[in-house]
C-alpha positions, 0 to 999 in steps of 0.5 A: 500500500502507498502512504502519503506522509505529511511532514511539516507544512511543505514537505510530503513524502510517499512510501510503499509499505506492506500491511503486515510490516511493523510501524517502525519500518517508517523510520527507515523509509522516511529517514527519521532517526528519532524513535519518539516520532509519532504519526496520526491516522484516523485521529489517533496518534501512534508511535513510529517506534512501535512493533504493532503492524499496520494491519493491527491499527486498521491501516490496510489500504492507501492512506494519508498520515501526518507525521508529528515530531518536534524537530520537523514541526517548523518546516 
C-alpha cells in the first residue's frame, strides 16, 4: 500500500509499505532517526517506534498520515 506522509507544512513524502510490516519500518523509509516520532491516522496518534503492524491499527489500504515530531514541526 502507498502512504502519503505529511511532514511539516511543505514537505510530503510517499512510501510503499506492506500491511503486515511493523510501524517502525517508517523510520527507515522516511529517514527519521528519532524513535519518539509519532504519526496520526484516523485521529489517533501512534508511535513510529512501535512493533504493532499496520494491519493491527486498521491501516490496510492507501492512506494519508501526518507525521508529528518536534524537530520537523517548523518546516
